Backbone of each chain as ProteinMPNN parsed JSONL, in Angstrom:
{"seq_chain_A": "MSEAKKISLLYFAIFRDLAGKREESLTCQASSPHDLYQELQTRYAFPAFGEHLKVAINNEFAAWHDTIQDGDTIAFIAPVAGG", "coords_chain_A": {"N_chain_A": [[24.822, 103.281, 151.452], [25.492, 103.411, 147.971], [23.567, 105.175, 145.502], [22.057, 103.787, 142.554], [23.343, 104.802, 139.436], [22.692, 106.158, 136.239], [24.84, 105.916, 133.6], [26.99, 106.858, 130.837], [29.467, 105.243, 128.958], [32.453, 105.812, 127.228], [34.555, 104.184, 125.019], [37.91, 104.062, 124.053], [40.646, 103.321, 121.855], [42.865, 101.068, 123.337], [40.996, 100.309, 125.244], [38.648, 100.2, 123.795], [39.248, 98.092, 122.09], [39.429, 96.015, 123.982], [36.936, 96.028, 125.287], [35.312, 95.618, 123.167], [33.564, 97.327, 122.037], [32.443, 100.7, 121.18], [31.064, 102.305, 122.884], [28.932, 102.313, 125.783], [25.893, 102.172, 127.703], [25.121, 102.152, 131.076], [23.996, 101.07, 134.326], [25.373, 102.049, 137.289], [26.848, 101.242, 140.453], [29.085, 102.183, 141.517], [30.846, 104.77, 143.171], [32.893, 106.371, 142.344], [35.081, 107.091, 139.513], [37.312, 105.465, 139.74], [36.41, 103.274, 141.272], [34.461, 102.382, 139.513], [36.058, 101.605, 137.362], [37.345, 99.4, 138.459], [35.137, 97.738, 138.785], [34.487, 97.299, 136.078], [36.699, 95.924, 135.266], [36.162, 93.378, 136.035], [34.545, 92.527, 134.11], [35.646, 93.105, 131.585], [38.874, 92.556, 130.143], [40.485, 94.7, 131.164], [43.468, 96.716, 131.435], [45.778, 96.653, 134.261], [45.113, 98.941, 136.859], [46.596, 102.174, 137.075], [48.625, 105.109, 137.672], [49.247, 106.094, 135.212], [47.026, 105.909, 133.712], [44.264, 107.848, 132.743], [41.229, 109.721, 133.395], [38.141, 110.916, 132.055], [35.356, 112.975, 132.609], [32.297, 113.836, 131.342], [33.515, 115.075, 129.09], [35.715, 116.418, 130.171], [38.915, 116.413, 131.694], [39.217, 114.485, 134.609], [39.332, 113.531, 138.114], [40.35, 110.418, 139.508], [39.065, 109.852, 141.888], [36.831, 111.43, 141.93], [33.307, 112.197, 142.299], [30.848, 110.249, 140.804], [28.095, 111.294, 138.88], [24.569, 110.968, 138.259], [23.786, 110.43, 134.883], [26.262, 111.126, 133.861], [28.972, 111.122, 131.453], [31.556, 108.998, 130.867], [34.989, 108.458, 130.24], [37.835, 106.439, 129.774], [41.204, 107.244, 129.66], [43.792, 106.097, 128.013], [47.44, 105.96, 127.984], [48.453, 108.652, 126.011], [49.236, 109.051, 122.519], [49.663, 110.848, 120.382], [50.592, 112.854, 117.523]], "CA_chain_A": [[24.828, 102.568, 150.162], [25.394, 104.356, 146.836], [22.417, 104.954, 144.619], [22.41, 103.386, 141.203], [23.377, 105.95, 138.54], [22.745, 105.811, 134.811], [25.987, 106.614, 133.001], [27.46, 106.416, 129.521], [30.918, 105.038, 128.901], [33.059, 105.874, 125.899], [35.775, 103.381, 125.003], [38.836, 104.419, 122.985], [41.941, 102.647, 121.735], [43.002, 99.752, 123.975], [39.745, 100.005, 125.938], [37.685, 99.824, 122.757], [39.628, 96.738, 121.664], [39.155, 95.023, 125.03], [35.493, 95.984, 125.569], [34.643, 95.164, 121.951], [32.56, 98.312, 121.631], [32.898, 102.089, 121.325], [30.367, 102.959, 123.994], [27.797, 101.609, 126.365], [25.177, 102.836, 128.79], [24.834, 101.188, 132.121], [23.651, 101.571, 135.649], [26.488, 101.648, 138.14], [26.792, 101.517, 141.886], [30.362, 102.782, 141.902], [30.726, 106.2, 143.469], [33.974, 107.115, 141.698], [35.601, 106.421, 138.314], [38.243, 104.415, 140.17], [35.612, 102.096, 141.625], [33.837, 101.93, 138.269], [37.096, 100.91, 136.595], [37.539, 98.073, 139.071], [33.942, 96.962, 138.435], [34.574, 96.927, 134.669], [37.784, 94.95, 135.113], [35.637, 92.026, 136.24], [33.801, 92.205, 132.904], [36.559, 93.168, 130.451], [40.258, 92.37, 130.579], [41.143, 96.005, 131.161], [44.789, 96.667, 132.07], [45.886, 97.007, 135.672], [44.98, 100.371, 137.128], [47.834, 102.837, 137.452], [48.54, 106.56, 137.513], [49.42, 106.44, 133.805], [45.689, 105.946, 133.119], [43.524, 109.04, 133.147], [39.793, 109.582, 133.208], [37.425, 112.138, 131.724], [33.926, 112.952, 132.898], [31.626, 114.886, 130.563], [34.478, 115.712, 128.19], [36.765, 117.168, 130.866], [39.777, 115.564, 132.514], [38.693, 114.426, 135.977], [40.175, 112.759, 139.034], [39.85, 109.066, 139.718], [38.206, 109.766, 143.065], [35.678, 112.334, 141.832], [32.029, 111.518, 142.477], [30.062, 110.066, 139.582], [26.704, 111.754, 139.003], [23.623, 110.391, 137.31], [23.841, 111.085, 133.581], [27.637, 111.428, 133.441], [29.64, 110.37, 130.39], [32.897, 108.735, 131.389], [35.916, 107.825, 129.303], [39.167, 106.163, 130.309], [42.21, 107.776, 128.75], [45.057, 105.353, 128.053], [48.549, 106.866, 127.652], [48.223, 109.215, 124.677], [50.338, 108.865, 121.576], [49.42, 111.624, 119.182], [51.75, 113.538, 116.942]], "C_chain_A": [[24.657, 103.558, 149.019], [24.137, 104.088, 146.041], [22.928, 104.482, 143.283], [22.339, 104.625, 140.324], [23.42, 105.459, 137.105], [23.892, 106.614, 134.223], [26.253, 106.087, 131.598], [28.963, 106.271, 129.606], [31.37, 105.111, 127.467], [34.364, 105.105, 125.962], [36.629, 103.761, 123.803], [40.053, 103.518, 123.033], [41.924, 101.286, 122.439], [41.704, 99.346, 124.679], [38.672, 99.575, 124.954], [37.962, 98.399, 122.277], [39.187, 95.708, 122.708], [37.661, 94.915, 125.356], [34.723, 95.45, 124.367], [33.559, 96.123, 121.488], [33.097, 99.712, 121.867], [32.236, 102.78, 122.507], [29.346, 102.007, 124.588], [27.173, 102.459, 127.461], [24.951, 101.776, 129.846], [24.45, 101.883, 133.423], [24.771, 101.118, 136.562], [26.241, 102.032, 139.585], [28.037, 102.275, 142.33], [30.203, 104.277, 142.127], [31.798, 107.031, 142.772], [34.411, 106.381, 140.439], [36.567, 105.291, 138.665], [37.487, 103.131, 140.503], [34.923, 101.518, 140.393], [34.826, 101.124, 137.44], [37.297, 99.504, 137.139], [36.368, 97.161, 138.769], [34.062, 96.431, 137.017], [35.687, 95.919, 134.423], [37.291, 93.524, 135.323], [34.906, 91.562, 134.979], [34.713, 92.136, 131.678], [37.977, 93.006, 130.987], [41.034, 93.676, 130.535], [42.479, 95.904, 131.868], [44.752, 97.07, 133.532], [45.814, 98.51, 135.841], [46.339, 100.95, 137.502], [47.686, 104.318, 137.164], [48.761, 107.016, 136.073], [48.07, 106.483, 133.097], [44.978, 107.186, 133.628], [42.034, 108.805, 132.864], [39.2, 110.942, 132.867], [35.961, 111.932, 132.082], [33.314, 114.125, 132.143], [32.612, 115.742, 129.78], [35.5, 116.617, 128.871], [37.619, 116.167, 131.632], [39.258, 115.637, 133.948], [39.664, 113.628, 136.838], [39.528, 111.406, 139.287], [38.918, 108.945, 140.918], [37.106, 110.815, 143.085], [34.405, 111.527, 142.028], [31.282, 111.437, 141.149], [28.63, 110.529, 139.846], [25.855, 111.042, 137.976], [23.716, 111.159, 135.995], [25.239, 111.408, 133.086], [28.068, 110.56, 132.266], [31.094, 110.234, 130.808], [33.744, 108.049, 130.331], [37.248, 107.599, 130.006], [40.177, 106.565, 129.241], [43.496, 106.992, 128.951], [46.183, 106.332, 127.704], [48.454, 107.335, 126.203], [49.464, 109.078, 123.803], [50.038, 109.591, 120.272], [50.718, 112.179, 118.634], [52.683, 112.63, 116.183]], "O_chain_A": [[23.796, 104.436, 149.073], [23.69, 102.949, 145.912], [24.075, 104.733, 142.913], [21.402, 105.415, 140.434], [24.091, 104.477, 136.788], [23.921, 107.84, 134.329], [25.795, 105.006, 131.227], [29.645, 107.072, 130.244], [30.739, 104.534, 126.581], [35.187, 105.338, 126.847], [36.145, 103.783, 122.671], [40.443, 103.019, 124.088], [41.062, 100.452, 122.161], [41.356, 98.165, 124.705], [37.876, 98.683, 125.248], [37.042, 97.605, 122.083], [38.641, 94.66, 122.364], [37.175, 93.828, 125.667], [33.63, 94.902, 124.51], [32.731, 95.775, 120.646], [34.047, 99.917, 122.623], [32.785, 103.73, 123.065], [28.952, 101.023, 123.963], [27.811, 103.327, 128.056], [24.626, 100.631, 129.531], [24.568, 103.098, 133.577], [25.089, 99.93, 136.61], [25.537, 102.993, 139.896], [28.046, 102.924, 143.376], [29.514, 104.963, 141.371], [31.648, 108.243, 142.619], [34.15, 105.186, 140.297], [36.629, 104.28, 137.965], [37.871, 102.042, 140.076], [34.816, 100.3, 140.251], [34.476, 100.084, 136.88], [37.406, 98.541, 136.381], [36.547, 95.968, 138.526], [33.778, 95.26, 136.764], [35.621, 95.142, 133.47], [37.914, 92.571, 134.855], [34.673, 90.368, 134.791], [34.584, 91.242, 130.842], [38.241, 93.29, 132.155], [42.11, 93.749, 129.942], [42.632, 95.108, 132.794], [43.823, 97.738, 133.985], [46.39, 99.261, 135.054], [47.139, 100.292, 138.168], [46.742, 104.739, 136.496], [48.502, 108.172, 135.738], [47.968, 107.032, 132.0], [45.08, 107.531, 134.805], [41.643, 107.845, 132.199], [39.681, 111.979, 133.322], [35.402, 110.853, 131.882], [33.755, 115.266, 132.286], [32.55, 116.971, 129.806], [36.086, 117.486, 128.226], [37.102, 115.183, 132.16], [38.905, 116.71, 134.439], [40.677, 113.121, 136.358], [38.304, 111.277, 139.28], [38.078, 108.046, 140.967], [36.51, 111.069, 144.132], [34.427, 110.3, 141.931], [31.111, 112.442, 140.459], [28.033, 110.212, 140.875], [26.352, 110.572, 136.953], [23.723, 112.39, 135.989], [25.386, 111.922, 131.977], [27.606, 109.431, 132.097], [31.776, 111.225, 131.07], [33.27, 107.168, 129.614], [37.727, 108.461, 130.742], [40.01, 106.254, 128.062], [44.207, 107.194, 129.935], [45.917, 107.415, 127.184], [48.385, 106.522, 125.281], [50.589, 109.0, 124.296], [50.147, 109.015, 119.19], [51.792, 111.996, 119.208], [53.693, 113.089, 115.649]]}, "seq_chain_B": "MNAPLFSISHEPLNCVALENLVRDPQAGAFVSFVGWVRDHNDGRKVLALEYESYEVMANQEGERIVKQVCAEFNVLHAICAHRVGQLALGEVAVWVGVSAAHRAEAFRACQAIIDHVKHTVPIWKKEHYANGDAEWVHCHHCATAREE", "coords_chain_B": {"N_chain_B": [[41.604, 135.434, 111.47], [39.557, 132.658, 111.055], [39.668, 129.934, 111.199], [39.693, 126.828, 113.009], [41.933, 126.55, 115.787], [42.996, 124.146, 116.432], [42.482, 121.058, 114.906], [40.867, 117.956, 114.116], [41.274, 115.696, 111.527], [39.631, 113.552, 109.249], [40.374, 113.05, 106.787], [43.066, 113.101, 104.309], [45.598, 115.468, 105.145], [45.728, 118.795, 103.981], [48.403, 120.371, 103.295], [49.214, 122.734, 102.055], [46.904, 124.319, 102.065], [46.621, 124.59, 104.806], [48.911, 126.042, 105.431], [48.29, 128.432, 104.209], [46.374, 129.407, 105.916], [47.726, 130.627, 107.999], [48.982, 132.75, 106.927], [50.156, 136.102, 106.787], [50.564, 139.538, 106.26], [52.163, 140.817, 108.093], [53.911, 138.934, 108.903], [57.189, 137.781, 108.9], [58.265, 135.404, 109.061], [57.717, 131.919, 108.718], [57.144, 128.88, 110.216], [56.997, 125.402, 110.113], [55.993, 122.188, 111.368], [55.92, 118.898, 110.328], [54.557, 115.774, 110.838], [55.444, 112.613, 109.833], [54.416, 109.296, 108.829], [56.382, 106.765, 110.004], [58.665, 104.082, 109.166], [59.527, 102.394, 111.183], [59.725, 101.443, 114.639], [60.963, 101.3, 117.898], [62.744, 99.254, 117.196], [61.175, 97.61, 115.63], [59.614, 96.668, 112.531], [57.405, 98.76, 110.938], [54.316, 98.723, 109.267], [52.004, 100.175, 108.866], [49.944, 102.785, 110.291], [47.462, 103.471, 112.76], [45.382, 105.947, 113.82], [43.479, 107.127, 116.549], [40.995, 109.163, 118.072], [39.638, 110.913, 120.911], [37.527, 112.826, 120.028], [36.092, 115.275, 120.71], [37.315, 116.061, 123.109], [39.955, 116.13, 122.268], [39.976, 118.238, 120.454], [39.325, 120.352, 122.191], [41.474, 120.313, 124.059], [43.624, 120.551, 122.32], [43.121, 123.083, 121.202], [43.371, 124.62, 123.494], [46.094, 124.305, 124.016], [47.313, 125.498, 121.728], [46.407, 128.128, 122.002], [47.575, 128.788, 124.461], [50.312, 128.611, 123.854], [50.484, 130.621, 121.921], [49.989, 132.82, 123.517], [52.181, 132.776, 125.081], [54.41, 133.038, 123.429], [55.732, 135.392, 121.091], [53.949, 135.427, 118.582], [52.156, 135.513, 115.431], [50.108, 133.882, 114.214], [48.944, 130.532, 114.785], [48.497, 127.137, 114.047], [47.263, 123.816, 114.4], [46.838, 120.66, 112.977], [45.542, 117.4, 113.035], [45.606, 114.171, 111.756], [43.322, 111.399, 111.659], [42.548, 107.876, 111.661], [43.301, 105.275, 109.255], [46.626, 105.19, 108.301], [49.148, 105.252, 105.82], [52.653, 104.384, 105.297], [54.756, 107.211, 105.267], [52.712, 109.031, 105.025], [51.125, 112.136, 106.044], [50.741, 112.756, 109.385], [50.417, 114.708, 111.3], [50.223, 118.27, 111.438], [51.804, 121.29, 112.111], [51.779, 124.754, 112.159], [53.289, 127.941, 112.27], [53.203, 131.445, 112.22], [55.128, 134.417, 112.38], [56.544, 137.617, 113.232], [59.284, 137.406, 113.353], [61.855, 134.846, 113.086], [62.855, 133.415, 115.376], [60.962, 133.232, 117.476], [58.952, 131.916, 116.096], [60.06, 129.372, 115.524], [60.412, 128.407, 118.161], [57.797, 128.427, 119.177], [56.524, 126.645, 117.475], [57.798, 124.216, 118.054], [57.035, 124.012, 120.742], [54.276, 123.679, 120.55], [53.939, 121.159, 119.202], [55.231, 119.506, 121.029], [53.632, 119.761, 123.347], [51.169, 118.855, 122.352], [51.734, 116.183, 121.792], [52.004, 115.308, 124.337], [49.611, 115.63, 125.866], [47.154, 115.574, 124.389], [44.144, 113.789, 123.746], [44.727, 111.463, 121.768], [45.371, 108.431, 120.161], [47.687, 105.911, 119.035], [48.01, 103.178, 116.921], [50.242, 100.735, 116.052], [50.916, 98.827, 113.192], [52.581, 95.94, 112.611], [55.219, 94.317, 110.693], [55.199, 91.59, 111.175], [52.587, 90.928, 111.538], [51.461, 91.489, 113.992], [49.78, 93.944, 116.077], [49.858, 96.915, 117.93], [48.943, 99.148, 120.536], [50.6, 102.129, 120.976], [52.679, 102.93, 123.743], [51.293, 101.241, 125.335], [52.423, 98.83, 126.16], [52.247, 97.067, 128.248], [49.684, 96.382, 128.235], [47.052, 94.25, 126.95], [47.91, 92.933, 123.804], [46.592, 93.564, 120.624], [45.883, 91.227, 118.275], [46.203, 91.294, 114.8], [43.324, 90.887, 112.818]], "CA_chain_B": [[41.59, 134.03, 111.042], [38.455, 131.974, 111.722], [39.847, 128.492, 111.227], [39.997, 126.354, 114.358], [43.363, 126.508, 116.094], [43.35, 122.733, 116.422], [41.407, 120.274, 114.328], [41.073, 116.549, 113.788], [40.808, 115.453, 110.172], [39.474, 112.154, 108.851], [40.868, 113.025, 105.406], [44.466, 113.542, 104.218], [45.78, 116.893, 105.429], [46.14, 119.645, 102.866], [49.425, 121.21, 103.917], [49.23, 124.064, 101.421], [45.752, 125.054, 102.59], [46.908, 124.906, 106.207], [49.89, 127.132, 105.436], [47.602, 129.676, 103.84], [45.579, 129.896, 107.048], [48.519, 131.438, 108.933], [49.629, 133.854, 106.194], [49.875, 137.432, 107.321], [51.582, 140.462, 105.743], [53.064, 141.194, 109.184], [54.798, 137.81, 109.226], [58.402, 137.613, 108.11], [58.709, 134.024, 109.25], [56.744, 130.831, 108.831], [57.805, 127.63, 110.581], [56.026, 124.313, 110.261], [56.426, 120.836, 111.679], [55.04, 117.891, 109.742], [54.87, 114.429, 111.312], [55.182, 111.582, 108.82], [54.374, 107.921, 109.335], [57.729, 106.218, 109.873], [58.609, 102.642, 108.92], [60.067, 101.58, 112.257], [59.619, 101.978, 115.981], [61.467, 100.356, 118.899], [63.375, 98.095, 116.552], [60.235, 96.793, 114.854], [59.247, 97.224, 111.235], [56.009, 99.203, 110.937], [53.729, 98.764, 107.927], [50.947, 101.191, 108.8], [49.517, 103.309, 111.586], [46.056, 103.789, 112.917], [45.203, 106.942, 114.88], [42.114, 107.263, 117.031], [40.949, 110.265, 119.032], [38.437, 111.309, 121.636], [37.561, 114.036, 119.225], [35.646, 116.482, 121.419], [38.363, 116.455, 124.063], [41.187, 116.438, 121.536], [39.825, 119.605, 119.937], [39.395, 121.281, 123.33], [42.827, 120.333, 124.611], [44.497, 121.08, 121.271], [42.908, 124.527, 121.116], [43.944, 125.197, 124.713], [47.55, 124.317, 123.84], [47.712, 126.499, 120.735], [46.164, 129.453, 122.615], [48.573, 128.996, 125.516], [51.607, 128.87, 123.212], [50.414, 131.943, 121.294], [50.067, 133.828, 124.574], [53.517, 132.72, 125.677], [55.415, 133.451, 122.448], [55.278, 136.531, 120.303], [53.673, 134.956, 117.224], [50.939, 136.08, 114.849], [49.096, 132.835, 114.085], [49.415, 129.153, 114.919], [47.451, 126.138, 113.788], [47.667, 122.413, 114.41], [45.82, 119.744, 112.463], [45.972, 116.016, 113.238], [44.825, 113.193, 110.991], [43.005, 110.139, 112.332], [42.156, 106.805, 110.743], [44.394, 104.403, 108.797], [47.625, 105.94, 107.551], [50.226, 104.463, 105.226], [53.993, 104.947, 105.488], [55.019, 108.453, 104.559], [51.594, 109.978, 105.056], [51.208, 113.188, 107.044], [49.892, 112.48, 110.541], [50.143, 115.937, 112.036], [50.788, 119.504, 110.847], [51.797, 122.467, 112.974], [52.354, 125.891, 111.447], [53.323, 129.182, 113.051], [53.75, 132.622, 111.543], [55.558, 135.44, 113.327], [57.338, 138.673, 112.595], [60.669, 136.932, 113.276], [61.937, 133.382, 113.105], [63.19, 132.769, 116.652], [59.721, 132.912, 118.179], [58.209, 130.945, 115.296], [60.664, 128.056, 115.779], [60.143, 127.977, 119.539], [56.363, 128.168, 119.346], [56.196, 125.435, 116.72], [58.255, 123.08, 118.86], [56.22, 123.931, 121.958], [52.953, 123.14, 120.219], [53.957, 119.716, 118.953], [55.605, 118.826, 122.272], [52.462, 119.714, 124.226], [50.151, 118.006, 121.719], [52.12, 114.787, 121.986], [51.977, 114.975, 125.756], [48.314, 115.622, 126.548], [45.911, 115.5, 123.603], [43.642, 112.411, 123.681], [44.865, 110.789, 120.478], [46.139, 107.208, 120.352], [48.3, 105.401, 117.813], [48.214, 101.729, 116.896], [51.208, 100.371, 115.017], [50.728, 97.519, 112.558], [53.94, 95.484, 112.344], [55.429, 93.417, 109.553], [54.917, 90.192, 111.534], [51.152, 90.721, 111.696], [50.991, 92.026, 115.274], [49.437, 95.363, 116.139], [49.929, 97.312, 119.335], [48.754, 100.564, 120.873], [51.856, 102.691, 121.472], [52.688, 103.234, 125.183], [50.471, 100.271, 126.064], [53.118, 97.543, 126.051], [51.837, 96.188, 129.335], [48.281, 96.006, 128.038], [46.863, 93.165, 125.98], [48.174, 93.363, 122.435], [45.523, 93.082, 119.752], [46.431, 90.597, 117.064], [45.511, 91.689, 113.566], [42.392, 89.817, 112.427]], "C_chain_B": [[40.512, 133.275, 111.813], [38.627, 130.474, 111.811], [40.125, 128.05, 112.661], [41.509, 126.245, 114.568], [43.878, 125.073, 116.095], [42.185, 121.977, 115.807], [41.846, 118.837, 114.085], [40.516, 116.357, 112.379], [40.723, 113.962, 109.88], [39.945, 111.948, 107.411], [42.337, 113.425, 105.397], [44.574, 115.045, 104.425], [46.273, 117.624, 104.186], [47.115, 120.682, 103.414], [49.47, 122.614, 103.331], [48.081, 124.916, 101.96], [45.995, 125.472, 104.034], [47.889, 126.074, 106.296], [49.21, 128.469, 105.135], [46.792, 130.254, 104.991], [46.388, 130.775, 107.998], [49.257, 132.577, 108.231], [49.199, 135.191, 106.763], [50.952, 138.368, 106.788], [52.563, 140.919, 106.821], [54.083, 140.097, 109.509], [55.993, 137.788, 108.283], [58.874, 136.171, 108.159], [57.53, 133.079, 109.33], [57.528, 129.57, 109.14], [56.736, 126.56, 110.698], [56.732, 123.036, 110.672], [55.416, 119.898, 111.034], [55.48, 116.533, 110.262], [54.471, 113.427, 110.239], [55.113, 110.214, 109.478], [55.695, 107.243, 108.975], [57.67, 104.697, 109.792], [59.186, 101.777, 110.035], [59.801, 102.26, 113.601], [60.1, 100.915, 116.954], [62.019, 99.085, 118.262], [62.436, 97.22, 115.756], [59.855, 97.491, 113.56], [57.735, 97.511, 111.229], [55.501, 99.274, 109.504], [52.696, 99.879, 107.772], [50.622, 101.643, 110.215], [48.029, 103.556, 111.576], [45.984, 104.794, 114.066], [43.732, 107.0, 115.247], [42.085, 108.428, 118.011], [39.617, 110.328, 119.749], [38.232, 112.739, 121.122], [37.174, 115.316, 119.962], [36.747, 116.981, 122.357], [39.662, 116.814, 123.37], [41.116, 117.879, 121.008], [39.927, 120.644, 121.053], [40.82, 121.438, 123.825], [43.806, 120.918, 123.596], [44.36, 122.587, 121.156], [43.527, 125.223, 122.319], [45.46, 125.337, 124.57], [47.977, 125.414, 122.881], [47.522, 127.904, 121.307], [47.237, 129.769, 123.644], [49.926, 129.336, 124.903], [51.595, 130.248, 122.547], [50.514, 133.053, 122.329], [51.485, 133.917, 125.122], [54.603, 133.249, 124.734], [54.85, 134.56, 121.585], [55.084, 136.115, 118.847], [52.373, 135.567, 116.736], [49.823, 135.037, 114.802], [49.732, 131.474, 114.282], [48.232, 128.229, 114.721], [48.062, 124.754, 113.886], [46.517, 121.58, 113.87], [46.36, 118.327, 112.584], [45.023, 115.082, 112.495], [44.482, 112.003, 111.878], [42.538, 109.138, 111.28], [43.375, 105.977, 110.382], [45.355, 105.215, 107.951], [48.72, 105.013, 107.039], [51.567, 105.132, 105.496], [54.14, 106.214, 104.66], [53.879, 109.455, 104.585], [51.781, 110.988, 106.176], [50.224, 112.891, 108.166], [49.488, 113.756, 111.257], [50.859, 117.109, 111.374], [50.672, 120.606, 111.877], [52.418, 123.593, 112.174], [52.237, 127.139, 112.289], [53.858, 130.299, 112.179], [54.04, 133.691, 112.595], [56.337, 136.503, 112.568], [58.751, 138.153, 112.346], [60.77, 135.438, 113.565], [62.163, 132.75, 114.473], [61.927, 132.32, 117.386], [58.917, 131.844, 117.428], [58.745, 129.532, 115.522], [60.277, 127.545, 117.158], [58.683, 127.614, 119.726], [55.966, 126.879, 118.643], [56.591, 124.199, 117.509], [57.381, 122.911, 120.103], [54.87, 123.303, 121.662], [53.024, 121.633, 120.025], [54.339, 118.947, 120.22], [54.402, 118.688, 123.201], [51.389, 118.783, 123.664], [50.461, 116.541, 121.97], [51.943, 114.363, 123.443], [50.573, 114.809, 126.339], [47.053, 115.421, 125.699], [45.439, 114.049, 123.481], [43.566, 111.867, 122.256], [45.739, 109.574, 120.751], [46.572, 106.651, 119.013], [48.503, 103.902, 117.928], [49.155, 101.427, 115.749], [50.899, 98.976, 114.496], [52.089, 97.06, 112.067], [53.998, 94.474, 111.213], [55.08, 91.97, 109.891], [53.428, 89.924, 111.771], [50.58, 91.221, 113.014], [50.577, 93.486, 115.116], [49.39, 95.734, 117.612], [49.687, 98.796, 119.502], [50.031, 101.07, 121.524], [51.693, 103.157, 122.913], [51.838, 102.254, 125.987], [51.106, 98.891, 126.03], [52.619, 96.548, 127.075], [50.41, 95.694, 129.159], [48.212, 94.825, 127.072], [47.185, 93.685, 124.598], [47.104, 92.757, 121.55], [46.142, 92.481, 118.509], [45.557, 90.975, 115.883], [44.593, 90.55, 113.143], [42.506, 89.495, 110.947]], "O_chain_B": [[40.524, 133.238, 113.043], [37.81, 129.799, 112.438], [40.718, 128.796, 113.441], [42.257, 125.895, 113.655], [45.045, 124.819, 115.799], [41.029, 122.228, 116.149], [43.025, 118.547, 113.88], [39.411, 116.809, 112.078], [41.628, 113.2, 110.22], [39.921, 110.836, 106.885], [42.818, 114.022, 106.36], [43.739, 115.806, 103.937], [47.122, 117.128, 103.445], [46.714, 121.726, 103.928], [49.738, 123.578, 104.049], [48.265, 126.093, 102.272], [45.623, 126.573, 104.44], [47.728, 126.976, 107.119], [49.526, 129.495, 105.738], [46.551, 131.46, 105.036], [45.814, 131.584, 108.727], [50.055, 133.283, 108.848], [48.051, 135.388, 107.162], [52.136, 138.038, 106.852], [53.669, 141.358, 106.506], [55.005, 140.312, 110.296], [55.85, 137.776, 107.061], [59.759, 135.763, 107.407], [56.494, 133.386, 109.921], [58.464, 129.222, 108.421], [55.69, 126.782, 111.309], [57.906, 122.827, 110.369], [54.207, 120.079, 111.175], [56.651, 116.174, 110.141], [53.324, 113.39, 109.795], [55.68, 109.998, 110.549], [56.073, 107.159, 107.807], [56.727, 104.087, 110.296], [59.325, 100.565, 109.868], [59.67, 103.481, 113.684], [59.697, 99.756, 116.856], [61.779, 97.979, 118.746], [62.853, 96.179, 115.248], [59.783, 98.718, 113.487], [56.914, 96.628, 111.48], [56.172, 99.819, 108.628], [52.535, 100.449, 106.693], [50.969, 100.986, 111.197], [47.421, 103.813, 110.537], [46.471, 104.52, 115.163], [42.855, 106.931, 114.386], [43.068, 108.655, 118.717], [38.6, 109.852, 119.246], [38.705, 113.71, 121.713], [37.862, 116.33, 119.844], [37.063, 118.17, 122.389], [40.39, 117.697, 123.822], [42.083, 118.635, 121.109], [40.545, 121.694, 120.874], [41.314, 122.553, 123.99], [44.702, 121.682, 123.955], [45.358, 123.296, 121.027], [44.133, 126.286, 122.186], [46.038, 126.355, 124.953], [48.895, 126.178, 123.177], [48.375, 128.771, 121.12], [47.748, 130.887, 123.694], [50.612, 130.243, 125.374], [52.593, 130.967, 122.604], [51.067, 134.116, 122.046], [51.935, 134.973, 125.565], [55.591, 133.833, 125.179], [53.64, 134.653, 121.377], [55.92, 136.398, 117.989], [51.582, 136.079, 117.528], [48.721, 135.281, 115.293], [50.911, 131.279, 113.986], [47.119, 128.503, 115.169], [49.214, 124.537, 113.512], [45.364, 121.77, 114.257], [47.523, 118.082, 112.265], [43.801, 115.196, 112.597], [45.265, 111.637, 112.754], [42.182, 109.507, 110.162], [44.368, 105.972, 111.11], [44.943, 105.859, 106.986], [49.16, 104.103, 107.742], [51.619, 106.301, 105.877], [53.707, 106.281, 103.51], [54.062, 110.612, 104.206], [52.504, 110.733, 107.139], [49.019, 112.786, 107.934], [48.369, 113.877, 111.755], [51.951, 116.962, 110.825], [49.606, 120.84, 112.445], [53.476, 123.412, 111.57], [51.219, 127.373, 112.94], [54.854, 130.123, 111.477], [53.299, 133.848, 113.565], [56.733, 136.309, 111.419], [59.347, 138.404, 111.298], [59.895, 134.848, 114.199], [61.696, 131.635, 114.706], [61.833, 131.186, 117.853], [58.286, 130.982, 118.04], [57.964, 128.596, 115.693], [59.866, 126.395, 117.311], [58.364, 126.608, 120.361], [55.159, 126.108, 119.162], [55.817, 123.249, 117.62], [57.03, 121.789, 120.47], [54.377, 122.485, 122.439], [52.24, 120.901, 120.629], [53.824, 117.855, 120.457], [54.178, 117.624, 123.776], [50.775, 118.015, 124.404], [49.578, 115.756, 122.316], [51.755, 113.181, 123.731], [50.354, 113.957, 127.2], [45.99, 115.127, 126.245], [46.235, 113.169, 123.152], [42.504, 111.82, 121.636], [46.727, 109.663, 121.48], [45.926, 106.878, 117.99], [49.086, 103.412, 118.894], [48.901, 101.814, 114.608], [50.649, 98.055, 115.274], [52.691, 97.705, 111.208], [52.998, 93.869, 110.827], [54.705, 91.201, 109.006], [53.051, 88.819, 112.161], [49.365, 91.365, 113.152], [50.964, 94.166, 114.165], [48.932, 94.95, 118.443], [50.165, 99.607, 118.709], [50.493, 100.502, 122.514], [50.658, 103.726, 123.261], [51.679, 102.423, 127.196], [50.406, 97.889, 125.885], [52.569, 95.345, 126.82], [49.971, 94.746, 129.811], [49.212, 94.458, 126.455], [46.767, 94.789, 124.25], [46.748, 91.588, 121.698], [46.851, 93.166, 117.772], [44.329, 90.972, 115.969], [45.008, 89.392, 113.107], [41.797, 88.621, 110.448]]}, "name": "protein", "num_of_chains": 2, "seq": "MSEAKKISLLYFAIFRDLAGKREESLTCQASSPHDLYQELQTRYAFPAFGEHLKVAINNEFAAWHDTIQDGDTIAFIAPVAGGMNAPLFSISHEPLNCVALENLVRDPQAGAFVSFVGWVRDHNDGRKVLALEYESYEVMANQEGERIVKQVCAEFNVLHAICAHRVGQLALGEVAVWVGVSAAHRAEAFRACQAIIDHVKHTVPIWKKEHYANGDAEWVHCHHCATAREE"}
């Protein structure tokens, strides 16, 4: 069984609109960002998961199946549209 | 040159000041790309744009891109600045400037920078349409946020 981890989430763009907030702190059981995303989909109407979505952990691009550590800051990166 | 290679600005970009940052007596060429807010996209009439960024990561990734392009092309200086917030039609959204001894490298490096920035930097764009809808670009499949 995974331990509960305290994490911070940063919401940008479409995720900010759907979550209704820019950030939140929570305790999660999910071991990976992928599992965390699925957990959050039950709370917010986040879009279907797909490879076009990226994730960052502690301000670095990460992999969806990386291990979440206590104290991590996680952000979901929707398809970018700068420039 | 001590200015950051990539920066996010919450204020209108000062294109003249940016150009001055890449001036160099060794440069015979200066090439810049300026992105303006356009009045249409995908057949829809656009009234305004909203840019949002994950600023810490945007600055890191943007700097990485400019450094990589400078290492790849024989240029003297390169800078990219991107505006965020609410932008009206015709406003400057992004500025890329490159100085080099000769123009061929300056043109190529300038194009490379904006192409890479558009591809990977965590910046998002919401279009506000004439019919009142608003949508995050590239997120057609996601919920569209109706203007309140």
